[in-house]
Biopython code that builds the backbone (N, CA, C, O; Angstrom):
import numpy as np
from Bio.PDB.StructureBuilder import StructureBuilder

atoms = [
    (1, "MET", "N", (-12.150, -2.038, 28.696)),
    (1, "MET", "CA", (-11.067, -2.460, 27.830)),
    (1, "MET", "C", (-11.128, -1.662, 26.526)),
    (1, "MET", "O", (-12.182, -1.575, 25.897)),
    (2, "GLU", "N", (-10.018, -1.094, 26.132)),
    (2, "GLU", "CA", (-9.937, -0.301, 24.911)),
    (2, "GLU", "C", (-9.665, -1.212, 23.719)),
    (2, "GLU", "O", (-8.804, -2.090, 23.774)),
    (3, "THR", "N", (-10.414, -0.986, 22.641)),
    (3, "THR", "CA", (-10.209, -1.760, 21.420)),
    (3, "THR", "C", (-9.295, -0.978, 20.495)),
    (3, "THR", "O", (-9.529, 0.204, 20.242)),
    (4, "VAL", "N", (-8.270, -1.620, 19.995)),
    (4, "VAL", "CA", (-7.353, -0.979, 19.065)),
    (4, "VAL", "C", (-7.804, -1.327, 17.656)),
    (4, "VAL", "O", (-7.899, -2.499, 17.290)),
    (5, "LYS", "N", (-8.081, -0.291, 16.871)),
    (5, "LYS", "CA", (-8.513, -0.496, 15.503)),
    (5, "LYS", "C", (-7.310, -0.869, 14.640)),
    (5, "LYS", "O", (-6.234, -0.285, 14.763)),
    (6, "ARG", "N", (-7.512, -1.841, 13.775)),
    (6, "ARG", "CA", (-6.439, -2.310, 12.912)),
    (6, "ARG", "C", (-6.588, -1.653, 11.544)),
    (6, "ARG", "O", (-7.658, -1.721, 10.938)),
    (7, "LEU", "N", (-5.547, -1.032, 11.063)),
    (7, "LEU", "CA", (-5.532, -0.416, 9.746)),
    (7, "LEU", "C", (-5.390, -1.510, 8.695)),
    (7, "LEU", "O", (-4.551, -2.400, 8.832)),
    (8, "THR", "N", (-6.208, -1.444, 7.646)),
    (8, "THR", "CA", (-6.117, -2.415, 6.559)),
    (8, "THR", "C", (-5.648, -1.700, 5.302)),
    (8, "THR", "O", (-6.274, -0.743, 4.847)),
    (9, "ILE", "N", (-4.541, -2.175, 4.748)),
    (9, "ILE", "CA", (-3.954, -1.578, 3.551)),
    (9, "ILE", "C", (-3.918, -2.621, 2.447)),
    (9, "ILE", "O", (-3.471, -3.749, 2.653)),
    (10, "ALA", "N", (-4.397, -2.228, 1.269)),
    (10, "ALA", "CA", (-4.337, -3.119, 0.109)),
    (10, "ALA", "C", (-3.004, -2.944, -0.594)),
    (10, "ALA", "O", (-2.542, -1.823, -0.803)),
    (11, "ILE", "N", (-2.397, -4.048, -0.951)),
    (11, "ILE", "CA", (-1.179, -4.029, -1.755)),
    (11, "ILE", "C", (-1.603, -4.302, -3.188)),
    (11, "ILE", "O", (-2.188, -5.344, -3.483)),
    (12, "ILE", "N", (-1.308, -3.368, -4.071)),
    (12, "ILE", "CA", (-1.645, -3.525, -5.480)),
    (12, "ILE", "C", (-0.329, -3.683, -6.212)),
    (12, "ILE", "O", (0.442, -2.734, -6.354)),
    (13, "GLY", "N", (-0.086, -4.897, -6.675)),
    (13, "GLY", "CA", (1.202, -5.134, -7.301)),
    (13, "GLY", "C", (1.379, -6.540, -7.807)),
    (13, "GLY", "O", (0.438, -7.330, -7.874)),
    (14, "MET", "N", (2.602, -6.826, -8.159)),
    (14, "MET", "CA", (2.975, -8.116, -8.709)),
    (14, "MET", "C", (2.932, -9.187, -7.611)),
    (14, "MET", "O", (2.946, -8.871, -6.421)),
    (15, "THR", "N", (2.880, -10.427, -8.021)),
    (15, "THR", "CA", (2.767, -11.531, -7.060)),
    (15, "THR", "C", (3.981, -11.659, -6.148)),
    (15, "THR", "O", (3.887, -12.281, -5.090)),
    (16, "ASP", "N", (5.114, -11.088, -6.533)),
    (16, "ASP", "CA", (6.332, -11.219, -5.726)),
    (16, "ASP", "C", (6.488, -10.127, -4.672)),
    (16, "ASP", "O", (7.537, -10.044, -4.032)),
    (17, "THR", "N", (5.470, -9.286, -4.474)),
    (17, "THR", "CA", (5.644, -8.131, -3.594)),
    (17, "THR", "C", (5.489, -8.413, -2.111)),
    (17, "THR", "O", (6.105, -7.726, -1.295)),
    (18, "VAL", "N", (4.693, -9.394, -1.739)),
    (18, "VAL", "CA", (4.430, -9.645, -0.321)),
    (18, "VAL", "C", (4.944, -11.024, 0.076)),
    (18, "VAL", "O", (4.460, -12.050, -0.402)),
    (19, "THR", "N", (5.930, -11.022, 0.955)),
    (19, "THR", "CA", (6.490, -12.276, 1.465)),
    (19, "THR", "C", (5.860, -12.577, 2.824)),
    (19, "THR", "O", (5.259, -11.689, 3.430)),
    (20, "PRO", "N", (5.986, -13.803, 3.311)),
    (20, "PRO", "CA", (5.488, -14.112, 4.656)),
    (20, "PRO", "C", (6.140, -13.231, 5.730)),
    (20, "PRO", "O", (5.489, -12.859, 6.706)),
    (21, "GLU", "N", (7.408, -12.903, 5.553)),
    (21, "GLU", "CA", (8.113, -12.046, 6.517)),
    (21, "GLU", "C", (7.498, -10.644, 6.549)),
    (21, "GLU", "O", (7.339, -10.054, 7.617)),
    (22, "ILE", "N", (7.157, -10.124, 5.381)),
    (22, "ILE", "CA", (6.531, -8.801, 5.305)),
    (22, "ILE", "C", (5.171, -8.834, 5.990)),
    (22, "ILE", "O", (4.860, -7.963, 6.803)),
    (23, "THR", "N", (4.370, -9.829, 5.664)),
    (23, "THR", "CA", (3.033, -9.949, 6.262)),
    (23, "THR", "C", (3.114, -10.014, 7.781)),
    (23, "THR", "O", (2.339, -9.351, 8.471)),
    (24, "LYS", "N", (4.037, -10.800, 8.304)),
    (24, "LYS", "CA", (4.190, -10.947, 9.756)),
    (24, "LYS", "C", (4.619, -9.630, 10.406)),
    (24, "LYS", "O", (4.068, -9.233, 11.433)),
    (25, "ALA", "N", (5.602, -8.957, 9.810)),
    (25, "ALA", "CA", (6.096, -7.702, 10.380)),
    (25, "ALA", "C", (5.003, -6.634, 10.403)),
    (25, "ALA", "O", (4.869, -5.908, 11.389)),
    (26, "TRP", "N", (4.234, -6.533, 9.341)),
    (26, "TRP", "CA", (3.150, -5.552, 9.290)),
    (26, "TRP", "C", (2.053, -5.913, 10.287)),
    (26, "TRP", "O", (1.475, -5.028, 10.918)),
    (27, "SER", "N", (1.767, -7.181, 10.429)),
    (27, "SER", "CA", (0.769, -7.628, 11.400)),
    (27, "SER", "C", (1.208, -7.271, 12.819)),
    (27, "SER", "O", (0.395, -6.836, 13.635)),
    (28, "ASN", "N", (2.487, -7.455, 13.106)),
    (28, "ASN", "CA", (3.032, -7.077, 14.414)),
    (28, "ASN", "C", (2.910, -5.577, 14.662)),
    (28, "ASN", "O", (2.833, -5.132, 15.807)),
    (29, "ALA", "N", (2.893, -4.799, 13.574)),
    (29, "ALA", "CA", (2.738, -3.345, 13.673)),
    (29, "ALA", "C", (1.257, -2.941, 13.680)),
    (29, "ALA", "O", (0.932, -1.760, 13.553)),
    (30, "ARG", "N", (0.368, -3.920, 13.827)),
    (30, "ARG", "CA", (-1.078, -3.718, 13.838)),
    (30, "ARG", "C", (-1.608, -3.166, 12.526)),
    (30, "ARG", "O", (-2.533, -2.353, 12.513)),
    (31, "VAL", "N", (-1.022, -3.609, 11.431)),
    (31, "VAL", "CA", (-1.478, -3.229, 10.099)),
    (31, "VAL", "C", (-1.766, -4.504, 9.328)),
    (31, "VAL", "O", (-0.900, -5.367, 9.185)),
    (32, "GLY", "N", (-2.992, -4.615, 8.834)),
    (32, "GLY", "CA", (-3.355, -5.775, 8.035)),
    (32, "GLY", "C", (-3.118, -5.491, 6.565)),
    (32, "GLY", "O", (-3.615, -4.501, 6.029)),
    (33, "LEU", "N", (-2.367, -6.352, 5.922)),
    (33, "LEU", "CA", (-2.146, -6.219, 4.484)),
    (33, "LEU", "C", (-3.106, -7.141, 3.753)),
    (33, "LEU", "O", (-3.276, -8.300, 4.131)),
    (34, "LYS", "N", (-3.735, -6.620, 2.701)),
    (34, "LYS", "CA", (-4.588, -7.431, 1.837)),
    (34, "LYS", "C", (-3.923, -7.473, 0.470)),
    (34, "LYS", "O", (-3.430, -6.458, -0.022)),
    (35, "GLY", "N", (-3.914, -8.636, -0.130)),
    (35, "GLY", "CA", (-3.328, -8.750, -1.457)),
    (35, "GLY", "C", (-2.042, -9.524, -1.432)),
    (35, "GLY", "O", (-1.758, -10.214, -0.453)),
    (36, "PRO", "N", (-1.260, -9.433, -2.474)),
    (36, "PRO", "CA", (-1.338, -8.405, -3.511)),
    (36, "PRO", "C", (-2.495, -8.642, -4.481)),
    (36, "PRO", "O", (-2.802, -9.773, -4.860)),
    (37, "TYR", "N", (-3.122, -7.531, -4.865)),
    (37, "TYR", "CA", (-4.171, -7.540, -5.869)),
    (37, "TYR", "C", (-3.596, -7.040, -7.181)),
    (37, "TYR", "O", (-2.673, -6.226, -7.199)),
    (38, "THR", "N", (-4.144, -7.530, -8.264)),
    (38, "THR", "CA", (-3.742, -7.010, -9.573)),
    (38, "THR", "C", (-4.434, -5.666, -9.782)),
    (38, "THR", "O", (-5.419, -5.354, -9.113)),
    (39, "ALA", "N", (-3.917, -4.887, -10.704)),
    (39, "ALA", "CA", (-4.528, -3.596, -11.015)),
    (39, "ALA", "C", (-5.958, -3.792, -11.508)),
    (39, "ALA", "O", (-6.831, -2.978, -11.204)),
    (40, "ASP", "N", (-6.207, -4.847, -12.253)),
    (40, "ASP", "CA", (-7.551, -5.119, -12.773)),
    (40, "ASP", "C", (-8.555, -5.380, -11.657)),
    (40, "ASP", "O", (-9.741, -5.090, -11.812)),
    (41, "HIS", "N", (-8.100, -5.917, -10.551)),
    (41, "HIS", "CA", (-8.996, -6.224, -9.428)),
    (41, "HIS", "C", (-9.732, -4.979, -8.945)),
    (41, "HIS", "O", (-10.899, -5.063, -8.562)),
    (42, "LEU", "N", (-9.071, -3.834, -8.959)),
    (42, "LEU", "CA", (-9.676, -2.608, -8.442)),
    (42, "LEU", "C", (-10.787, -2.070, -9.318)),
    (42, "LEU", "O", (-11.536, -1.190, -8.894)),
    (43, "GLU", "N", (-10.909, -2.576, -10.519)),
    (43, "GLU", "CA", (-11.967, -2.100, -11.403)),
    (43, "GLU", "C", (-13.310, -2.744, -11.068)),
    (43, "GLU", "O", (-14.343, -2.315, -11.581)),
    (44, "ARG", "N", (-13.309, -3.759, -10.222)),
    (44, "ARG", "CA", (-14.560, -4.391, -9.785)),
    (44, "ARG", "C", (-15.291, -3.460, -8.821)),
    (44, "ARG", "O", (-14.672, -2.673, -8.105)),
    (45, "GLU", "N", (-16.592, -3.564, -8.818)),
    (45, "GLU", "CA", (-17.425, -2.632, -8.051)),
    (45, "GLU", "C", (-17.149, -2.628, -6.552)),
    (45, "GLU", "O", (-17.069, -1.554, -5.956)),
    (46, "HIS", "N", (-17.003, -3.782, -5.931)),
    (46, "HIS", "CA", (-16.834, -3.849, -4.475)),
    (46, "HIS", "C", (-15.387, -4.150, -4.073)),
    (46, "HIS", "O", (-15.145, -4.718, -3.008)),
    (47, "ALA", "N", (-14.462, -3.786, -4.892)),
    (47, "ALA", "CA", (-13.062, -4.132, -4.643)),
    (47, "ALA", "C", (-12.387, -3.227, -3.621)),
    (47, "ALA", "O", (-11.358, -3.598, -3.056)),
    (48, "LEU", "N", (-12.938, -2.066, -3.379)),
    (48, "LEU", "CA", (-12.258, -1.074, -2.543)),
    (48, "LEU", "C", (-12.672, -1.166, -1.078)),
    (48, "LEU", "O", (-13.224, -0.216, -0.523)),
    (49, "GLU", "N", (-12.409, -2.293, -0.463)),
    (49, "GLU", "CA", (-12.769, -2.505, 0.937)),
    (49, "GLU", "C", (-11.525, -2.479, 1.821)),
    (49, "GLU", "O", (-11.189, -3.467, 2.474)),
    (50, "PHE", "N", (-10.852, -1.336, 1.830)),
    (50, "PHE", "CA", (-9.644, -1.154, 2.621)),
    (50, "PHE", "C", (-9.490, 0.323, 2.924)),
    (50, "PHE", "O", (-10.112, 1.164, 2.276)),
    (51, "ALA", "N", (-8.658, 0.641, 3.915)),
    (51, "ALA", "CA", (-8.495, 2.023, 4.365)),
    (51, "ALA", "C", (-7.496, 2.820, 3.534)),
    (51, "ALA", "O", (-7.593, 4.044, 3.443)),
    (52, "ALA", "N", (-6.544, 2.129, 2.933)),
    (52, "ALA", "CA", (-5.492, 2.789, 2.164)),
    (52, "ALA", "C", (-4.906, 1.774, 1.185)),
    (52, "ALA", "O", (-5.181, 0.577, 1.271)),
    (53, "ALA", "N", (-4.103, 2.269, 0.263)),
    (53, "ALA", "CA", (-3.496, 1.377, -0.723)),
    (53, "ALA", "C", (-2.033, 1.741, -0.943)),
    (53, "ALA", "O", (-1.633, 2.902, -0.858)),
    (54, "ILE", "N", (-1.256, 0.710, -1.226)),
    (54, "ILE", "CA", (0.150, 0.885, -1.586)),
    (54, "ILE", "C", (0.295, 0.239, -2.960)),
    (54, "ILE", "O", (0.024, -0.950, -3.132)),
    (55, "VAL", "N", (0.729, 1.041, -3.938)),
    (55, "VAL", "CA", (0.744, 0.617, -5.333)),
    (55, "VAL", "C", (2.176, 0.386, -5.817)),
    (55, "VAL", "O", (3.052, 1.231, -5.634)),
    (56, "ASP", "N", (2.389, -0.751, -6.426)),
    (56, "ASP", "CA", (3.686, -1.112, -7.007)),
    (56, "ASP", "C", (3.963, -0.193, -8.197)),
    (56, "ASP", "O", (3.187, -0.150, -9.152)),
    (57, "ILE", "N", (5.056, 0.529, -8.132)),
    (57, "ILE", "CA", (5.399, 1.506, -9.167)),
    (57, "ILE", "C", (5.834, 0.849, -10.482)),
    (57, "ILE", "O", (6.033, 1.543, -11.480)),
    (58, "ARG", "N", (5.982, -0.472, -10.491)),
    (58, "ARG", "CA", (6.426, -1.155, -11.709)),
    (58, "ARG", "C", (5.337, -1.291, -12.766)),
    (58, "ARG", "O", (5.610, -1.768, -13.868)),
    (59, "TYR", "N", (4.109, -0.880, -12.454)),
    (59, "TYR", "CA", (3.047, -0.915, -13.467)),
    (59, "TYR", "C", (3.323, 0.103, -14.562)),
    (59, "TYR", "O", (4.052, 1.074, -14.358)),
    (60, "GLU", "N", (2.734, -0.131, -15.720)),
    (60, "GLU", "CA", (2.841, 0.809, -16.841)),
    (60, "GLU", "C", (2.103, 2.103, -16.484)),
    (60, "GLU", "O", (1.160, 2.075, -15.693)),
    (61, "PRO", "N", (2.525, 3.243, -17.061)),
    (61, "PRO", "CA", (1.903, 4.531, -16.725)),
    (61, "PRO", "C", (0.384, 4.570, -16.907)),
    (61, "PRO", "O", (-0.314, 5.157, -16.080)),
    (62, "ASP", "N", (-0.139, 3.962, -17.966)),
    (62, "ASP", "CA", (-1.590, 4.000, -18.176)),
    (62, "ASP", "C", (-2.333, 3.239, -17.076)),
    (62, "ASP", "O", (-3.437, 3.622, -16.687)),
    (63, "VAL", "N", (-1.731, 2.173, -16.584)),
    (63, "VAL", "CA", (-2.332, 1.400, -15.493)),
    (63, "VAL", "C", (-2.289, 2.222, -14.203)),
    (63, "VAL", "O", (-3.270, 2.273, -13.461)),
    (64, "ILE", "N", (-1.159, 2.858, -13.944)),
    (64, "ILE", "CA", (-1.014, 3.714, -12.756)),
    (64, "ILE", "C", (-2.062, 4.827, -12.785)),
    (64, "ILE", "O", (-2.684, 5.120, -11.764)),
    (65, "LEU", "N", (-2.258, 5.440, -13.939)),
    (65, "LEU", "CA", (-3.237, 6.523, -14.064)),
    (65, "LEU", "C", (-4.644, 6.025, -13.739)),
    (65, "LEU", "O", (-5.374, 6.678, -12.993)),
    (66, "ARG", "N", (-5.027, 4.881, -14.290)),
    (66, "ARG", "CA", (-6.350, 4.302, -14.007)),
    (66, "ARG", "C", (-6.513, 4.012, -12.516)),
    (66, "ARG", "O", (-7.550, 4.311, -11.924)),
    (67, "LEU", "N", (-5.479, 3.428, -11.920)),
    (67, "LEU", "CA", (-5.524, 3.100, -10.490)),
    (67, "LEU", "C", (-5.695, 4.348, -9.630)),
    (67, "LEU", "O", (-6.547, 4.391, -8.742)),
    (68, "THR", "N", (-4.886, 5.349, -9.900)),
    (68, "THR", "CA", (-4.936, 6.557, -9.071)),
    (68, "THR", "C", (-6.266, 7.287, -9.239)),
    (68, "THR", "O", (-6.789, 7.839, -8.271)),
    (69, "GLU", "N", (-6.815, 7.297, -10.439)),
    (69, "GLU", "CA", (-8.116, 7.932, -10.649)),
    (69, "GLU", "C", (-9.194, 7.220, -9.835)),
    (69, "GLU", "O", (-10.047, 7.866, -9.226)),
    (70, "ARG", "N", (-9.151, 5.903, -9.827)),
    (70, "ARG", "CA", (-10.140, 5.108, -9.069)),
    (70, "ARG", "C", (-9.981, 5.350, -7.567)),
    (70, "ARG", "O", (-10.971, 5.549, -6.864)),
    (71, "LEU", "N", (-8.753, 5.333, -7.076)),
    (71, "LEU", "CA", (-8.512, 5.555, -5.651)),
    (71, "LEU", "C", (-8.919, 6.969, -5.236)),
    (71, "LEU", "O", (-9.527, 7.158, -4.183)),
    (72, "GLU", "N", (-8.588, 7.948, -6.053)),
    (72, "GLU", "CA", (-8.944, 9.332, -5.734)),
    (72, "GLU", "C", (-10.450, 9.537, -5.746)),
    (72, "GLU", "O", (-10.985, 10.272, -4.916)),
    (73, "ALA", "N", (-11.134, 8.891, -6.681)),
    (73, "ALA", "CA", (-12.592, 9.014, -6.755)),
    (73, "ALA", "C", (-13.254, 8.516, -5.471)),
    (73, "ALA", "O", (-14.317, 9.003, -5.085)),
    (74, "GLU", "N", (-12.632, 7.560, -4.822)),
    (74, "GLU", "CA", (-13.160, 6.996, -3.575)),
    (74, "GLU", "C", (-12.506, 7.614, -2.332)),
    (74, "GLU", "O", (-12.785, 7.190, -1.211)),
    (75, "ALA", "N", (-11.637, 8.613, -2.530)),
    (75, "ALA", "CA", (-10.921, 9.290, -1.433)),
    (75, "ALA", "C", (-10.123, 8.309, -0.578)),
    (75, "ALA", "O", (-10.083, 8.429, 0.647)),
    (76, "ILE", "N", (-9.492, 7.345, -1.230)),
    (76, "ILE", "CA", (-8.652, 6.371, -0.533)),
    (76, "ILE", "C", (-7.201, 6.831, -0.616)),
    (76, "ILE", "O", (-6.679, 7.002, -1.718)),
    (77, "PRO", "N", (-6.536, 7.037, 0.523)),
    (77, "PRO", "CA", (-5.130, 7.436, 0.494)),
    (77, "PRO", "C", (-4.276, 6.332, -0.128)),
    (77, "PRO", "O", (-4.527, 5.144, 0.071)),
    (78, "TYR", "N", (-3.279, 6.745, -0.874)),
    (78, "TYR", "CA", (-2.397, 5.767, -1.515)),
    (78, "TYR", "C", (-1.012, 6.364, -1.678)),
    (78, "TYR", "O", (-0.818, 7.577, -1.612)),
    (79, "LEU", "N", (-0.074, 5.487, -1.890)),
    (79, "LEU", "CA", (1.266, 5.898, -2.280)),
    (79, "LEU", "C", (1.881, 4.761, -3.075)),
    (79, "LEU", "O", (1.312, 3.674, -3.182)),
    (80, "PHE", "N", (3.049, 5.032, -3.626)),
    (80, "PHE", "CA", (3.729, 4.049, -4.467)),
    (80, "PHE", "C", (4.912, 3.457, -3.715)),
    (80, "PHE", "O", (5.498, 4.101, -2.845)),
    (81, "PHE", "N", (5.251, 2.225, -4.062)),
    (81, "PHE", "CA", (6.402, 1.580, -3.440)),
    (81, "PHE", "C", (7.206, 0.820, -4.485)),
    (81, "PHE", "O", (6.736, 0.514, -5.581)),
    (82, "VAL", "N", (8.418, 0.536, -4.099)),
    (82, "VAL", "CA", (9.298, -0.352, -4.851)),
    (82, "VAL", "C", (9.578, -1.527, -3.918)),
    (82, "VAL", "O", (9.990, -1.309, -2.779)),
    (83, "PRO", "N", (9.368, -2.757, -4.363)),
    (83, "PRO", "CA", (9.654, -3.898, -3.487)),
    (83, "PRO", "C", (11.118, -3.910, -3.051)),
    (83, "PRO", "O", (12.010, -3.526, -3.807)),
    (84, "ALA", "N", (11.341, -4.350, -1.838)),
    (84, "ALA", "CA", (12.700, -4.401, -1.292)),
    (84, "ALA", "C", (13.619, -5.250, -2.160)),
    (84, "ALA", "O", (14.826, -5.011, -2.202)),
    (85, "THR", "N", (13.068, -6.224, -2.842)),
    (85, "THR", "CA", (13.889, -7.092, -3.688)),
    (85, "THR", "C", (14.414, -6.377, -4.924)),
    (85, "THR", "O", (15.336, -6.863, -5.578)),
    (86, "VAL", "N", (13.835, -5.230, -5.248)),
    (86, "VAL", "CA", (14.223, -4.507, -6.459)),
    (86, "VAL", "C", (15.401, -3.571, -6.214)),
    (86, "VAL", "O", (16.190, -3.315, -7.124)),
    (87, "ILE", "N", (15.522, -3.066, -5.003)),
    (87, "ILE", "CA", (16.612, -2.132, -4.709)),
    (87, "ILE", "C", (17.425, -2.618, -3.520)),
    (87, "ILE", "O", (16.958, -3.428, -2.719)),
    (88, "ASP", "N", (18.623, -2.122, -3.418)),
    (88, "ASP", "CA", (19.528, -2.555, -2.349)),
    (88, "ASP", "C", (19.574, -1.606, -1.162)),
    (88, "ASP", "O", (20.012, -1.994, -0.079)),
    (89, "SER", "N", (19.129, -0.365, -1.350)),
    (89, "SER", "CA", (19.238, 0.600, -0.255)),
    (89, "SER", "C", (17.906, 1.301, -0.018)),
    (89, "SER", "O", (17.043, 1.340, -0.895)),
    (90, "ALA", "N", (17.757, 1.852, 1.179)),
    (90, "ALA", "CA", (16.490, 2.456, 1.575)),
    (90, "ALA", "C", (16.217, 3.865, 1.051)),
    (90, "ALA", "O", (15.044, 4.225, 0.948)),
    (91, "PRO", "N", (17.216, 4.692, 0.711)),
    (91, "PRO", "CA", (16.891, 6.059, 0.310)),
    (91, "PRO", "C", (16.027, 6.079, -0.947)),
    (91, "PRO", "O", (16.170, 5.238, -1.835)),
    (92, "GLY", "N", (15.142, 7.044, -1.000)),
    (92, "GLY", "CA", (14.344, 7.203, -2.210)),
    (92, "GLY", "C", (12.896, 6.813, -2.025)),
    (92, "GLY", "O", (12.191, 7.443, -1.237)),
    (93, "PRO", "N", (12.428, 5.796, -2.725)),
    (93, "PRO", "CA", (10.999, 5.476, -2.738)),
    (93, "PRO", "C", (10.540, 4.788, -1.454)),
    (93, "PRO", "O", (11.352, 4.383, -0.621)),
    (94, "PHE", "N", (9.226, 4.665, -1.316)),
    (94, "PHE", "CA", (8.678, 3.881, -0.209)),
    (94, "PHE", "C", (9.015, 2.428, -0.467)),
    (94, "PHE", "O", (8.909, 1.953, -1.598)),
    (95, "ILE", "N", (9.419, 1.724, 0.566)),
    (95, "ILE", "CA", (9.852, 0.335, 0.410)),
    (95, "ILE", "C", (8.920, -0.574, 1.191)),
    (95, "ILE", "O", (8.720, -0.390, 2.392)),
    (96, "LEU", "N", (8.349, -1.560, 0.501)),
    (96, "LEU", "CA", (7.502, -2.549, 1.151)),
    (96, "LEU", "C", (8.400, -3.677, 1.621)),
    (96, "LEU", "O", (8.899, -4.463, 0.816)),
    (97, "SER", "N", (8.602, -3.752, 2.929)),
    (97, "SER", "CA", (9.497, -4.765, 3.489)),
    (97, "SER", "C", (9.031, -5.132, 4.890)),
    (97, "SER", "O", (7.986, -4.675, 5.353)),
    (98, "GLU", "N", (9.829, -5.968, 5.562)),
    (98, "GLU", "CA", (9.515, -6.344, 6.937)),
    (98, "GLU", "C", (10.143, -5.395, 7.961)),
    (98, "GLU", "O", (9.894, -5.544, 9.158)),
    (99, "ARG", "N", (10.945, -4.431, 7.524)),
    (99, "ARG", "CA", (11.631, -3.509, 8.441)),
    (99, "ARG", "C", (10.651, -2.526, 9.082)),
    (99, "ARG", "O", (9.833, -1.919, 8.391)),
    (100, "SER", "N", (10.734, -2.375, 10.386)),
    (100, "SER", "CA", (9.803, -1.492, 11.096)),
    (100, "SER", "C", (9.914, -0.041, 10.616)),
    (100, "SER", "O", (8.912, 0.674, 10.590)),
    (101, "GLU", "N", (11.107, 0.399, 10.240)),
    (101, "GLU", "CA", (11.280, 1.774, 9.749)),
    (101, "GLU", "C", (10.496, 1.986, 8.459)),
    (101, "GLU", "O", (9.881, 3.035, 8.269)),
    (102, "ASP", "N", (10.515, 0.984, 7.566)),
    (102, "ASP", "CA", (9.792, 1.091, 6.302)),
    (102, "ASP", "C", (8.282, 1.096, 6.544)),
    (102, "ASP", "O", (7.547, 1.844, 5.899)),
    (103, "ILE", "N", (7.827, 0.260, 7.473)),
    (103, "ILE", "CA", (6.404, 0.210, 7.818)),
    (103, "ILE", "C", (5.958, 1.567, 8.361)),
    (103, "ILE", "O", (4.938, 2.111, 7.938)),
    (104, "GLU", "N", (6.735, 2.107, 9.304)),
    (104, "GLU", "CA", (6.417, 3.392, 9.919)),
    (104, "GLU", "C", (6.365, 4.516, 8.893)),
    (104, "GLU", "O", (5.472, 5.362, 8.947)),
    (105, "THR", "N", (7.310, 4.535, 7.962)),
    (105, "THR", "CA", (7.357, 5.571, 6.936)),
    (105, "THR", "C", (6.107, 5.544, 6.071)),
    (105, "THR", "O", (5.522, 6.590, 5.789)),
    (106, "ILE", "N", (5.693, 4.351, 5.647)),
    (106, "ILE", "CA", (4.512, 4.225, 4.794)),
    (106, "ILE", "C", (3.247, 4.608, 5.548)),
    (106, "ILE", "O", (2.434, 5.382, 5.042)),
    (107, "VAL", "N", (3.075, 4.079, 6.745)),
    (107, "VAL", "CA", (1.867, 4.379, 7.518)),
    (107, "VAL", "C", (1.790, 5.871, 7.817)),
    (107, "VAL", "O", (0.716, 6.461, 7.696)),
    (108, "SER", "N", (2.888, 6.491, 8.202)),
    (108, "SER", "CA", (2.904, 7.927, 8.495)),
    (108, "SER", "C", (2.516, 8.751, 7.276)),
    (108, "SER", "O", (1.749, 9.708, 7.387)),
    (109, "ALA", "N", (3.043, 8.381, 6.114)),
    (109, "ALA", "CA", (2.729, 9.115, 4.887)),
    (109, "ALA", "C", (1.258, 8.977, 4.512)),
    (109, "ALA", "O", (0.640, 9.940, 4.058)),
    (110, "LEU", "N", (0.693, 7.784, 4.701)),
    (110, "LEU", "CA", (-0.724, 7.579, 4.380)),
    (110, "LEU", "C", (-1.628, 8.338, 5.346)),
    (110, "LEU", "O", (-2.603, 8.960, 4.926)),
    (111, "VAL", "N", (-1.311, 8.288, 6.626)),
    (111, "VAL", "CA", (-2.122, 8.971, 7.630)),
    (111, "VAL", "C", (-2.045, 10.484, 7.430)),
    (111, "VAL", "O", (-3.038, 11.183, 7.630)),
    (112, "ALA", "N", (-0.892, 10.990, 7.043)),
    (112, "ALA", "CA", (-0.701, 12.426, 6.848)),
    (112, "ALA", "C", (-1.505, 12.967, 5.673)),
    (112, "ALA", "O", (-1.751, 14.171, 5.598)),
    (113, "GLN", "N", (-1.919, 12.095, 4.754)),
    (113, "GLN", "CA", (-2.672, 12.558, 3.590)),
    (113, "GLN", "C", (-4.050, 13.070, 3.964)),
    (113, "GLN", "O", (-4.609, 13.909, 3.258)),
    (114, "GLY", "N", (-4.605, 12.580, 5.061)),
    (114, "GLY", "CA", (-5.897, 13.055, 5.561)),
    (114, "GLY", "C", (-6.777, 13.691, 4.513)),
    (114, "GLY", "O", (-7.394, 12.987, 3.712)),
    (115, "GLY", "N", (-6.848, 15.010, 4.501)),
    (115, "GLY", "CA", (-7.679, 15.718, 3.531)),
    (115, "GLY", "C", (-6.860, 16.477, 2.518)),
    (115, "GLY", "O", (-7.399, 17.300, 1.778)),
    (116, "GLY", "N", (-5.569, 16.216, 2.471)),
    (116, "GLY", "CA", (-4.689, 16.974, 1.586)),
    (116, "GLY", "C", (-4.603, 16.434, 0.177)),
    (116, "GLY", "O", (-5.383, 15.575, -0.236)),
    (117, "THR", "N", (-3.650, 16.951, -0.535)),
    (117, "THR", "CA", (-3.416, 16.554, -1.913)),
    (117, "THR", "C", (-2.878, 15.144, -1.978)),
    (117, "THR", "O", (-2.042, 14.748, -1.166)),
    (118, "ARG", "N", (-3.357, 14.391, -2.944)),
    (118, "ARG", "CA", (-2.896, 13.021, -3.142)),
    (118, "ARG", "C", (-1.629, 13.023, -3.982)),
    (118, "ARG", "O", (-1.379, 13.961, -4.739)),
    (119, "HIS", "N", (-0.825, 11.959, -3.842)),
    (119, "HIS", "CA", (0.424, 11.835, -4.609)),
    (119, "HIS", "C", (0.127, 11.579, -6.062)),
    (119, "HIS", "O", (1.049, 11.445, -6.866)),
]
sb = StructureBuilder()
sb.init_structure("model")
sb.init_model(0)
sb.init_chain("A")
sb.init_seg("    ")
for serial, (resi, resn, name, xyz) in enumerate(atoms, 1):
    if name == "N":
        sb.init_residue(resn, " ", resi, " ")
    sb.init_atom(name, np.array(xyz, "f"), 0.0, 1.0, " ", f" {name:<3s}", serial, name[0])
structure = sb.get_structure()
């Protein structure tokens, strides 16, 4: 029997970013979401126990800089998202939602980062 590894992605953002519908849709796509965590949470020593991160772009620039430096130091792939509740249409940023297309876009972008340049 083959075991399918489940990807675990941390959501770093505001409390309104992850709905039950989003969690269920991502789980169905074999992706475990952890969080949402606050930006301060990542400054703890053992906080980085996930394969990748999706960061809410609504943070202030200095917070984003601290987050990205910490993630890069640990070689954790990351990207930024705008919650679906903030925008009405899909073009543009990565969207954290229950839609399979949005899930696929984010996972593909994170996996493609492999050893390349970070965003």
